[in-house]
N, CA and C of each residue as an Amber inpcrd file, in Angstrom:
protein
   267
 -14.6770000 -18.3150000 -19.4710000 -14.2990000 -18.0900000 -20.8230000
 -13.8970000 -18.6510000 -21.9770000 -14.2950000 -19.0570000 -22.9820000
 -13.4960000 -20.1770000 -24.0210000 -12.3650000 -19.2350000 -24.7850000
 -11.4250000 -19.7920000 -24.6140000 -10.0980000 -18.8860000 -25.4570000
  -9.6300000 -19.7400000 -26.8760000 -10.5230000 -20.9670000 -26.9130000
 -10.2930000 -21.6190000 -28.3970000 -11.4870000 -22.2150000 -28.9990000
 -11.6070000 -21.7570000 -30.1610000 -12.5720000 -22.2750000 -30.9300000
 -12.0810000 -23.1020000 -32.3720000 -13.1710000 -24.2830000 -32.5410000
 -12.6810000 -25.3750000 -33.1890000 -13.5430000 -25.6840000 -34.3700000
 -13.7670000 -25.3990000 -35.4700000 -14.6870000 -26.0270000 -36.6090000
 -14.1510000 -27.2060000 -36.7770000 -15.4190000 -28.4340000 -36.5060000
 -15.4190000 -29.8850000 -36.3750000 -16.5910000 -30.8860000 -37.4830000
 -16.2000000 -31.4660000 -37.5000000 -17.3750000 -32.2650000 -38.1470000
 -17.5200000 -33.4040000 -36.8280000 -18.7130000 -34.4420000 -36.9360000
 -18.9300000 -35.4900000 -35.7950000 -17.6370000 -36.7890000 -36.1630000
 -17.2820000 -37.0410000 -37.4480000 -16.3030000 -38.3760000 -37.6360000
 -15.2960000 -37.7180000 -37.7320000 -14.6820000 -37.0520000 -37.9070000
 -13.1630000 -36.4220000 -38.1880000 -12.7540000 -37.4690000 -37.4020000
 -11.5520000 -37.8040000 -38.0470000 -10.5340000 -37.9290000 -36.4440000
  -9.7640000 -37.6260000 -36.3670000  -9.4960000 -36.3450000 -37.3350000
  -8.4150000 -35.0670000 -36.9050000  -8.8780000 -34.3600000 -35.6810000
 -10.2710000 -34.2400000 -35.9260000 -11.2590000 -33.1320000 -34.9760000
 -10.9580000 -33.6610000 -33.7180000 -11.4100000 -35.1630000 -33.8540000
 -11.1310000 -36.0350000 -32.2240000 -10.2010000 -35.9050000 -31.9570000
  -8.9190000 -36.0710000 -32.1680000  -7.6790000 -35.9280000 -31.8890000
  -7.1350000 -34.3560000 -31.2550000  -7.8980000 -33.5390000 -32.1750000
  -7.3970000 -32.3070000 -31.4760000  -8.3840000 -31.8180000 -30.3760000
  -9.8840000 -32.1910000 -30.2300000 -10.6120000 -32.4310000 -28.8710000
  -9.7960000 -32.7440000 -27.9370000  -9.2100000 -33.7630000 -28.2650000
  -8.5240000 -34.6070000 -27.3370000  -7.4920000 -33.9060000 -26.3490000
  -6.4870000 -33.4330000 -27.3020000  -5.7310000 -32.4890000 -26.7410000
  -6.1590000 -31.5810000 -25.9200000  -7.1870000 -30.4590000 -26.6700000
  -8.0230000 -29.6200000 -25.7110000  -8.3360000 -30.1060000 -24.3590000
  -9.1540000 -31.1170000 -24.5650000  -9.7730000 -31.2290000 -23.3050000
  -8.3240000 -32.1350000 -22.3820000  -7.3270000 -32.9660000 -22.5150000
  -6.4280000 -33.5190000 -21.9780000  -6.0440000 -32.0030000 -21.1630000
  -5.5960000 -30.7470000 -21.8330000  -5.0330000 -30.0510000 -21.1820000
  -6.0780000 -28.7520000 -20.6230000  -7.4840000 -29.6490000 -20.5710000
  -8.2640000 -28.8240000 -20.0110000  -8.3950000 -27.2560000 -20.1170000
  -8.6110000 -27.3530000 -21.4240000  -8.9050000 -26.1070000 -22.3170000
 -10.1450000 -25.9750000 -22.3150000 -11.1520000 -24.7980000 -22.4520000
 -12.4390000 -24.6540000 -22.8150000 -12.6220000 -23.9170000 -24.1650000
 -13.3530000 -24.8490000 -24.8790000 -13.4690000 -24.3500000 -26.4790000
 -14.8110000 -24.4560000 -26.7440000 -15.2500000 -23.3180000 -27.4150000
 -16.1170000 -23.4270000 -28.6940000 -16.0510000 -24.4730000 -29.6390000
 -17.0630000 -25.4510000 -29.8130000 -16.9710000 -26.3990000 -30.9550000
 -17.9990000 -26.0880000 -31.9800000 -17.3180000 -25.0440000 -33.2580000
 -19.0300000 -25.1810000 -34.0550000 -18.9830000 -26.5540000 -34.9910000
 -19.8250000 -27.3820000 -34.9820000 -20.0850000 -28.4640000 -36.1020000
 -20.5030000 -27.9550000 -37.5740000 -19.6640000 -28.4600000 -38.3590000
 -20.3600000 -28.0110000 -39.9480000 -21.0670000 -28.6920000 -40.5370000
 -21.5830000 -30.2240000 -39.7870000 -21.5210000 -31.2120000 -40.3860000
 -23.3310000 -30.7770000 -41.0520000 -23.4470000 -30.8750000 -42.4510000
 -24.3040000 -30.6710000 -43.4470000 -24.8320000 -29.1460000 -43.1930000
 -24.1400000 -27.9900000 -42.6430000 -24.8040000 -26.6650000 -42.7530000
 -23.6290000 -26.3270000 -43.6390000 -24.1060000 -25.7620000 -44.7240000
 -23.5300000 -24.8560000 -45.7840000 -23.4100000 -23.5280000 -45.0560000
 -23.9500000 -22.6010000 -44.4930000 -23.9170000 -21.5270000 -44.1430000
 -22.3830000 -21.6430000 -43.1390000 -22.3130000 -22.7620000 -42.5840000
 -20.9820000 -22.6950000 -41.5650000 -20.3160000 -23.1230000 -42.0680000
 -20.2150000 -23.9320000 -43.2010000 -18.8910000 -24.1900000 -43.9450000
 -18.4310000 -22.8220000 -44.7360000 -19.4270000 -21.8330000 -45.0800000
 -18.8180000 -20.8130000 -45.8850000 -18.3960000 -20.0170000 -44.8130000
 -18.6880000 -20.0040000 -43.7930000 -18.2960000 -19.1370000 -42.6380000
 -16.8640000 -19.4060000 -42.3440000 -16.8140000 -20.4060000 -42.3330000
 -15.0410000 -21.6840000 -41.8240000 -14.5420000 -20.9060000 -43.0810000
 -14.9380000 -21.3240000 -44.4180000 -13.8470000 -20.7730000 -45.7980000
 -13.8780000 -19.6490000 -45.4910000 -14.2290000 -18.4090000 -45.5930000
 -14.5640000 -17.0070000 -45.0980000 -13.3570000 -16.7370000 -44.0130000
 -13.5750000 -17.0420000 -42.9960000 -12.1970000 -16.9890000 -41.7540000
 -11.3090000 -17.6290000 -42.0000000 -10.8150000 -19.0740000 -42.3850000
  -9.6570000 -19.5000000 -42.3160000  -9.0720000 -19.7030000 -44.1180000
  -9.9640000 -19.2980000 -44.9510000  -9.3450000 -19.6210000 -46.2190000
  -9.5740000 -21.3710000 -46.8270000  -9.8270000 -21.9610000 -45.6400000
  -9.5860000 -23.5900000 -45.8320000 -11.3870000 -24.0240000 -45.8200000
 -11.0410000 -25.4070000 -46.2890000 -12.3930000 -25.9860000 -46.4010000
 -12.2010000 -27.4180000 -45.7470000 -11.3420000 -27.8410000 -45.1840000
 -11.3750000 -28.6790000 -44.5490000 -11.1150000 -28.5850000 -42.6450000
 -11.6250000 -29.7920000 -42.3350000 -11.8490000 -29.6440000 -40.4180000
 -10.5980000 -30.2560000 -39.8350000 -10.2470000 -29.8420000 -38.8650000
 -10.6050000 -29.0150000 -37.4620000  -9.8080000 -27.7940000 -38.3120000
 -10.5720000 -26.3630000 -37.8880000  -9.7480000 -25.1960000 -38.2550000
  -9.9110000 -24.9520000 -36.8220000  -8.5430000 -24.6480000 -36.3630000
  -8.7300000 -23.4860000 -34.5050000  -7.7250000 -22.6130000 -34.8920000
  -8.2190000 -21.9850000 -33.5320000  -8.2760000 -20.6760000 -33.2870000
  -7.9890000 -20.4850000 -32.1630000  -6.9280000 -19.7990000 -31.9340000
  -6.3760000 -19.5650000 -30.1390000  -6.5150000 -18.4280000 -29.7220000
  -7.6090000 -17.7360000 -29.1340000  -7.8950000 -16.0860000 -29.4900000
  -8.3590000 -15.7410000 -30.8930000  -7.7600000 -14.9360000 -31.1770000
  -7.5940000 -14.2890000 -32.7570000  -6.8750000 -14.7830000 -33.8540000
  -6.2170000 -15.8470000 -33.2210000  -4.7000000 -16.1790000 -34.2990000
  -5.5160000 -17.4660000 -34.3260000  -5.2920000 -18.0050000 -36.2360000
  -5.8180000 -19.1910000 -36.5060000  -4.5450000 -19.6760000 -36.6040000
  -4.6050000 -21.2420000 -35.8260000  -3.3760000 -22.0540000 -35.9670000
  -3.3490000 -23.0530000 -36.6590000  -4.5700000 -22.9430000 -37.6200000
  -4.3680000 -24.0370000 -38.3400000  -5.3230000 -25.4100000 -37.8530000
  -4.8430000 -26.3460000 -38.3660000  -5.4150000 -27.4340000 -38.2390000
  -4.9770000 -28.8130000 -36.9450000  -4.9670000 -30.0650000 -36.9990000
  -4.7460000 -30.6990000 -36.1000000  -3.2510000 -30.9460000 -35.8210000
  -2.5860000 -31.0820000 -37.3000000  -1.1990000 -31.1370000 -37.2130000
  -0.5550000 -29.8600000 -36.6700000  -1.0810000 -28.7150000 -36.9610000
  -0.2380000 -27.7970000 -36.3610000  -0.5920000 -27.7870000 -35.3150000
  -2.1130000 -27.8160000 -34.7950000  -2.1560000 -28.0390000 -33.0450000
  -1.2040000 -28.6250000 -32.3270000  -1.4900000 -29.8190000 -32.7240000
  -0.0410000 -31.0160000 -32.2500000   1.1850000 -30.3850000 -32.4760000
   1.5110000 -29.8810000 -33.2400000   3.0960000 -29.2860000 -33.4580000
   3.3940000 -28.1240000 -32.3240000   2.7280000 -27.4400000 -31.9600000
   2.2100000 -26.0870000 -31.0090000   2.7750000 -27.0540000 -30.1620000
   1.6510000 -28.2150000 -29.5790000   1.5800000 -28.6700000 -28.0610000
   2.7820000 -28.9020000 -28.1770000   3.7150000 -29.7560000 -28.9250000
   4.8890000 -30.6350000 -28.4820000   5.7620000 -29.4460000 -28.5070000
   5.7210000 -28.4750000 -28.9610000   7.1210000 -27.4400000 -28.8330000
   6.7540000 -26.3520000 -27.5370000   5.5570000 -26.2730000 -27.1910000
   5.2840000 -25.8550000 -25.8690000   4.4730000 -24.3990000 -25.9710000
   4.4700000 -24.5480000 -27.5850000   4.1330000 -22.6650000 -28.1350000
   2.4270000 -22.9180000 -27.9760000   2.2320000 -24.0890000 -27.4780000
   0.5130000 -23.8410000 -27.7110000   0.2090000 -23.4870000 -26.0430000
   0.6220000 -23.6510000 -25.0210000   0.6560000 -23.7650000 -24.2300000
   0.8590000 -22.3100000 -23.6580000   2.2090000 -21.3550000 -24.3830000
   2.5700000 -20.0710000 -23.9650000   1.2890000 -19.2770000 -24.9810000
   0.8430000 -19.5860000 -25.8310000  -0.6070000 -19.1100000 -26.5050000
  -1.7330000 -19.0580000 -25.5320000  -2.3100000 -20.3190000 -25.0130000
  -3.2230000 -20.4810000 -24.0590000  -3.0390000 -19.3200000 -22.7000000
  -1.7940000 -19.4100000 -21.5920000  -1.4690000 -18.5080000 -21.1870000
  -2.0260000 -17.0480000 -21.3510000  -1.2420000 -16.5770000 -22.6110000
  -1.0490000 -15.2460000 -23.0580000  -2.9090000 -14.6910000 -23.4090000
  -3.4650000 -15.3750000 -23.4590000  -5.0790000 -15.4720000 -23.6750000
  -5.7430000 -15.0140000 -22.3700000  -5.0840000 -16.0990000 -21.4630000
  -5.7900000 -16.2030000 -20.2400000  -5.5800000 -14.8310000 -19.2340000
  -4.6670000 -14.1250000 -19.7200000  -3.9700000 -13.1930000 -18.6860000
  -5.1860000 -12.0380000 -19.0580000  -5.1790000 -11.3250000 -17.7710000
  -5.6340000  -9.9260000 -17.8350000  -5.8860000  -8.8930000 -18.8350000
  -6.1940000  -8.0950000 -19.5540000  -5.9750000  -7.2410000 -20.5890000
  -5.4960000  -5.9270000 -19.9580000
């Protein structure tokens, strides 16, 4: 089961960087590519209040973009969030 959702575009270097971190941690994620899809862009804006990509959620928690994800990774908080999401309820 994917515990991370990431809204991306194909050519965004920050999207690529964020996915690289998730891949390195072997985190399963759902990628929603918003390239040229105005309905998905509107969905992204409604959910996050942002129009930029990437926008990333761990479970139901919106963590923000690439910089925020990297900061969580450096501090160890990302691992804690991921572990909390994978624990049985």
